[in-house]
C-alpha positions, 0 to 999 in steps of 0.5 A: 644753669642756662644763661642768656648768653650760653653758646649754641647747641653742638650738633654732629661734632659742630657748634651750631651758631645761634640764629640772628633772633637768638643773638638779639634776644640774648644780647638784650636779655643780658642787658636787662638782667644786668641793668645796663638798660634799667627799668623804665628806659626805652630801646628801639629796634634800630639800637638793638639791630646795630648793637647785634649786627642783625636786621630788624626782623629778628630783633622783633622776634627777640622782643616778642620773646622778651615781652612774653617773659614779662621783661618788656612792653612793646610800643609799635613804631617806638620800641620796647619799654623795659618794665620797671620792677614794682614792690608787688613784683618782688613779693610775687616772685619771692612767693612763687620761688618759695612755692617751687623750691619747697615743693622741689625740696620735698620731692627730692628728699628720697634721693637726697644721697645722690643730690647731695653730691651734686650740691656739694660740687656746686658749693665748691664752685661757689667757694672757689669763685668767692676766693677768686673774688669773681662775683659773677661766677659766684652768682652763677654757681649759686643759681646752679645750686638751686636749679639742681634741686628744682631739676631733680624734682623731675617736673620740666614745666616747674624747672622752666618756670623756676629759671624765669623766676630767677631771671626776674629776681636777678633783674630786681637786684640780685646783681646788687647783692654786691652792695649788701655787706657779708652777702657772700659769706651768708650765702655760703654758710646757708648753702652749707647748712642745706648740705648738713640738713641732707645728712641729718635724715630729718626732712623737716630740717632740710625744708626749714634750711631751704625756706630760711635761705629764700626768706633771707634773699627776700629780706635782702632784696627788699632792703635794696629796693 
């Protein structure tokens, strides 16, 4: 999974430090996704610059990136409004996610043997995180499980779109799944069902398992709204 706070690239044996604009971008994006800055709140360039130790110019660059991703709306000389989540956005994101994931699931079926090994590793990470009581690690492993399927479909544009969809879903309340009793156990069981479907040699079972999991996530999201 690509996380907003992932480290800089390694180049020639060294880790390249993120630019000032990247630091501001990652800082604010994390704060938005984790709802430290909830929808409807206003943040100023000065606040972000002070929190990240950079000047206002890279902060403006970061805000422009976040506006392009639909996370903020810029108001000159005032700051950035964190876009609130509407019921329509929840519906739209789930619909888009369903289209991308089911398309990817269909594309990867011929390579299901190789895919299964990778998904089994992600599921093992989910189980280990759950056993340790680490919800953040569990959610990251869950996201990596799904991204593995989408990435394996081989369409880089869809893979990038999918990451943005998951970012927006996280902001909608994925972090609030902690408020949904039994979510972790249900997620583990449904991911195990997907692995079993890959072993079944029945593509309809595989697609149905993927669709059922997305639909369950949609139900939980709407219930938490």
